[in-house]
C-alpha positions as CSV (number, residue, x, y, z in Angstrom):
1,M,41.9,177.0,218.8
2,G,44.4,174.4,220.2
3,E,46.8,177.1,220.9
4,D,44.1,178.6,223.2
5,F,43.7,175.4,225.0
6,A,47.2,175.3,225.7
7,K,47.3,179.0,227.1
8,L,44.2,178.4,229.1
9,A,45.6,175.1,230.5
10,N,48.7,177.1,231.8
11,L,46.5,179.8,233.2
12,G,44.7,177.2,235.4
13,T,41.4,177.5,237.4
14,G,40.0,181.1,237.5
15,I,37.4,183.5,235.8
16,L,37.9,184.8,232.3
17,I,36.1,188.0,231.4
18,F,35.5,188.7,227.6
19,N,34.5,192.2,226.5
20,I,32.8,191.1,223.2
21,L,32.6,194.7,221.8
22,E,36.3,195.2,222.2
23,G,37.4,191.5,221.5
24,T,39.6,191.5,224.7
25,C,39.9,189.0,227.5
26,H,41.0,189.4,231.3
27,F,42.0,186.6,233.6
28,G,41.7,188.2,237.0
29,E,43.7,191.5,236.8
30,K,45.8,190.1,233.7
31,T,45.0,191.0,230.2
32,I,45.1,187.9,227.9
33,D,46.0,189.6,224.5
34,D,46.6,186.8,222.2
35,L,43.6,184.4,222.6
36,Y,42.1,183.6,219.2
37,I,38.7,183.1,220.7
38,S,38.4,186.6,221.8
39,K,38.5,188.1,218.3
40,E,36.4,185.1,217.0
41,I,33.6,185.7,219.5
42,Q,33.8,189.6,218.5
43,S,33.6,188.7,214.9
44,W,30.6,186.3,215.4
45,F,28.8,188.9,217.4
46,S,29.3,191.6,214.9
47,H,28.1,189.2,212.2
48,R,24.9,188.4,214.1
49,L,24.0,192.1,214.7
50,T,24.5,192.7,210.9
51,E,22.2,189.8,210.2
52,H,19.5,191.1,212.4
53,K,20.0,194.6,211.3
54,I,21.0,195.9,214.8
55,P,23.4,198.8,214.8
56,I,26.4,198.2,217.2
57,E,25.9,201.6,218.5
58,E,22.7,200.3,220.3
59,I,24.8,197.8,222.2
60,K,26.1,199.4,225.4
61,E,27.7,196.2,226.9
62,A,28.4,192.7,225.7
63,T,30.3,190.3,228.1
64,L,30.9,186.8,228.7
65,K,32.1,185.6,231.9
66,A,33.6,182.0,232.0
67,E,34.4,180.4,235.3
68,V,37.0,177.7,234.4
69,T,38.1,174.8,236.6
70,T,41.1,173.0,235.0
71,E,42.2,169.6,235.8
72,I,45.5,168.2,234.5
73,I,45.9,164.5,234.2
74,E,49.4,163.2,233.2
75,K,49.9,159.6,232.0
76,K,52.8,157.9,230.4
77,N,54.4,161.1,228.8
78,R,51.0,162.3,227.8
79,K,48.9,165.2,229.3
80,K,45.3,165.5,229.1
81,V,43.4,168.7,230.3
82,I,39.8,168.8,231.3
83,F,38.1,172.2,231.4
84,N,34.8,172.6,233.2
85,W,33.3,175.7,232.0
86,T,30.3,177.8,233.6
87,C,29.5,180.7,231.4
88,N,27.2,183.7,231.8
89,S,26.7,186.2,229.1
90,L,25.3,189.7,229.2
91,I,24.1,192.0,226.5
92,R,22.8,195.4,227.4
93,T,21.1,198.1,225.2
94,N,19.2,201.2,226.5
95,E,16.0,199.3,226.4
96,A,16.8,195.8,227.8
97,T,19.3,193.4,229.3
98,Y,19.6,189.9,227.8
99,E,21.5,187.1,229.8
100,G,22.3,183.6,229.1
101,A,24.0,180.7,230.9
102,L,25.7,177.5,229.7
103,S,27.9,174.8,231.4
104,E,30.0,172.4,229.7
105,V,33.0,170.0,230.1
106,H,35.8,170.1,227.3
107,Q,38.8,167.8,227.1
108,W,42.1,168.7,225.4
109,N,45.0,166.3,224.7
């Protein structure tokens, strides 16, 4: 996961869009192929569907939009990165749409 933080710090402020069904991530127009968290979210979601006996075919869309504000603080040969996350999730079936939201701050050194 630390490698993901380093990659995200280099991307800077912007919007990440995770396609949970495909395990992919985009930052603007750029595909971010090698984020560990993309496949981890996909795996977690698949596991939850199995636990609740929901066939994946019933899920038409599953996305996570993460607006990320990145602040880099450098002190005495040390770099600290503060990520301010505002996340919105969407899961859509033929019958319903489910949405969620979460905002958090994370620090990485």
